[in-house]
Structures are given as C-alpha cells and as structure tokens.
C-alpha angles and dihedrals in degrees: 000000000000129000117208132193099229096201093057091049094048091059097054097081092046092050093048092046089057091063106102093220089061097072098116115118091226092055092049092051090053090049090051089051091050092047091049091050092052092045088060088066085074094061124099114243094257092050091046093052089050089051093050091049090052097040104032095146097049093082134016123261088251092051090050091046092049090048091056092047092061109102108226120181110256097018116104114203121192119238092243093060093132093055090049092056094045092050093049094047095045093060 
C-alpha cells in the first residue's frame, strides 16, 4: 500500500497551472481532473463509495479501484474493495 502526503500532492496542479506554456484549456481541464482525483483520497470510505455511485463515469473502474487501494491514515478500507467497486459500477 502507498502512503501520500496530501498537502504536497494538492499543490502539483496549482504549480503546473502557473507555468505560462500550460495555458491551453484542455490541459487545464486535465489538471482539474487530476486534482479532483487526488482530493478523493481525503474522503472516508463511505463518502468515497457515495461519490463513486454518483459519479461512476468520471473515472474508470480501474482508477476507482486504485484510489481505494491507497492506504491513507485515518481511512479504513474493507478487504473486499474490488468487489465493492465492481458492484457499484455494474448497477
């Protein structure tokens, strides 16, 4: 499992957006998507499952599964996390 320093990750999109050559709207949209993905690491398991249920097309099943595999301090993830994601996305 991976441990992340959330504050460091949160600054990456802001730092990249400050580069003058990254002024393209498509690039900004991608950065927003990356930023949103990393912000999901802060959610508790139940909130994350609710988010996946409401936004199942925002990320792929693999991306959601990987997000739930990351070990974040204070967030307990059940052992059958892969089954949970598959079940949610199959509905």
